[in-house]
N, C-alpha and C positions, 0 to 999 in steps of 0.2 A: 187706617183705623186699628189700633193694638188690640190684642185679645183682651187685655187687662179692662182697657174701655167697653170692649164689646160685652163681658161677664157682668160689669158695673152696670151698665144699662139695662140688660136681660134681668139682672136681680131688681133692678127698680122697677120695672115694668110687672115684674112679678109679685113685687110687695105692694104696689100702686093697686092692684088688681084685689091683691087678698086685703087690703085696708078699705075698698068699698065694697067688697063683698060682706065686711062684718059690719060697717056702716048701715048697709041695706038692712041687712039682719036685724040692726037694733033701731030700725026705722028712722035713722036720723034725715034730717031735711038736705037738702043738694049742699048748701054750705059746709054742714058737718061732715057730709060723704067726703067732699074733697080734702077738709083738714085731714080727716084719718087718713086718706089716702096719702098725703103728703108726709106725715109723721110717722107712718109705717114703712114709707121709702127712703127719709131721709137720716131717723132716727139712730141709727147704727152707725152709719157713715159719720154721722157729724161726733158722735162719742169718740170714735175711734180718732178723726182728725183734731180732735180737741185734744185728747191725750197724747197724740205725736206734736201737738204745738205747731201743726202746720195749716196751711191754709183749708177753709171747709169749701170743700169741691163743688158743693151744688150752688154756693154763694158766687163763685167765679166761672162758672159755666152754665149758662141758661138753658143748655140742651137738656140737663135734667128735668128744669121745671116745665119744660115742653113736654117731655115723655111722660112725667106723672101726670099733668093734667091731659094729655092726650088718650095715656090708658084709662084715666079714670073715665072718661067720657065714652069710650069704647065699650067699658065694662058696665056703664050705666045703660048704654043703648041696648045692648044684647044682654042685658040680665034675665031675659027669659027665656034665653039659650041655656044661660047655666042652671037648670032645671036643681040640681042636689047642691045647694048653696054651701051646707057643709062640707061635701065631699072636694067643690069647689074650691072651696077657702083652703084646705088641708092640700090640695095639688099644689095651687099657688104658693101658699106659704112654704111648704117643702121645697120647692126648687128655689123660691128666694133664699132660704137659708143656706142651702147649697152653694149658691152662686155668690152670695156675701162672706160666706167664710173663706172662700179663696180670694175673694178681692182684699179681705183683711190680712190674710195672712201674708199675701205679696206685697202688699203696703209695710207690713213690718220687715219683712226681707228689704225691702230699698231703703229703710232705716238701720240696717244691721243689726237688729234685735235678735236676741237669743229665740232658738225655734219655739220653746215653752211661750215665751211672751207673744211672740206671732200667732200661735194657736188663741192665744187668749185674745187678742186683738181680732182673730177671725171670729169667733164667737159670739163676742161682743158687737161686733158688726152686724152678726148674723140675727141677733136673739133681742138686742136692745128696742129696734124700730116696733117688734111685735108685742114687748113689754109696754111700749107708750100706749098702741093701738089697744091692749086688753085694758090698760089703766082707764083711759079716756071713754070706754065702753063699759066700764062698770064689769068687768069680768076679772078673774085670778089670771093672771099671766101664765100662758103655757109652762114657760120655762121654772116655774115655782110648784107645779105639780109634778104626778110620778111620773108623767109621759117621758119617755126617751125624746128628749128635743135639743138641749144644749150638748147631751152626750154624743149624739150624731155628728154635731159639728167638730167636737172634739177627736173623734176619731178620725173623721174625715182629714183632720188638719195633721194626726197622727200619720196617716197613708202618705200625704203629701211629703211629708219630709223622709220617711222610708223609701219613697218612691226615687227621691231627689238623688239619691246614693247608687240608684240604677245609670243606664245609659240611654233610659227613655227620654223622647222629646218633651220639653215642658209642655206642650199643648197636651200631650197624653197623659202627663202628671196631674194636670189641672181637670181634665174629662174624668180619670178615673178616680181622683179625690172628690170631686162633686159628685160622683155617681156614689162613691160609698156613704156621703152624707143622706142621699135620696133613700139608698138601698134599705139603709140601717132604721131609718124614720119609716119607711114603707113597712117593711117587717115588723116593727114595735107596734105598729098601730094594728097590722092585720092579726098578729098573733096576742095581742093585748100584752105585752111587755112591759115592764115598768122598772122602776129603782125600788130600790126596797124601802118600806115605809117604816117610820119609826112609833107608827100610833096603834096600839092594839085595834081590834075590830068589836072591841065591847061599845 
C-alpha cells in the first residue's frame, strides 16, 4: 500500500468521524449522520478530481465507502467515550485537513501543475468537505470565519515545496508538512489567533 493511499484513507477516517460528531451535535437521525459523514469525507476530494478532470476516486474504489461507513459506525458506538464533542470534533477536523492538504498537493504534482495551483488544490481538498458539512448542518463554514483554517493548509503546502528543495526523504517531507498544518491550527486556537477583521467592533 502506497504512502499516498495510506494518507488518503487516514484523512477519510478523520473527516468521517468529524462529520459524525457534527451531525450528533445537531441531533440528526441515523441517516443524516451517515450522509454528513460521507459528504465531509469525500467533498474535498470530489471537487479536486472534478477540477483535474480525472476519475472520482471513491466512485471507483469501494474501500473508501467501507472506510467511511465503518468509521461512522465506530464513532456512533463509542460516542460516549468522546465526552468533549467540540474538542473531539476539532481534533479530527484538524487531522483531516492536514492529511487532505498533502493528498491534494501530491495529486497536483502528479498532474505536473504549478506549486501555487498544487497548494490551492491541497487547500480545497482539505476544506471543501467541511464547508459542505457546515452548510448542511446550518453553520457558517469555519473557512469563512476569522479562524486560522485554510491559512494553516496554505502554510503546510508552502513548507512541502520548500522542503522538496532539500535532501529530505519524501516521507519526512509529508510528515513535517502535515505537522505544520496541525501545529498552526492548534496554536491558532490555543492562543486565539485569527485573521484581521474588516468589521468595526461597534
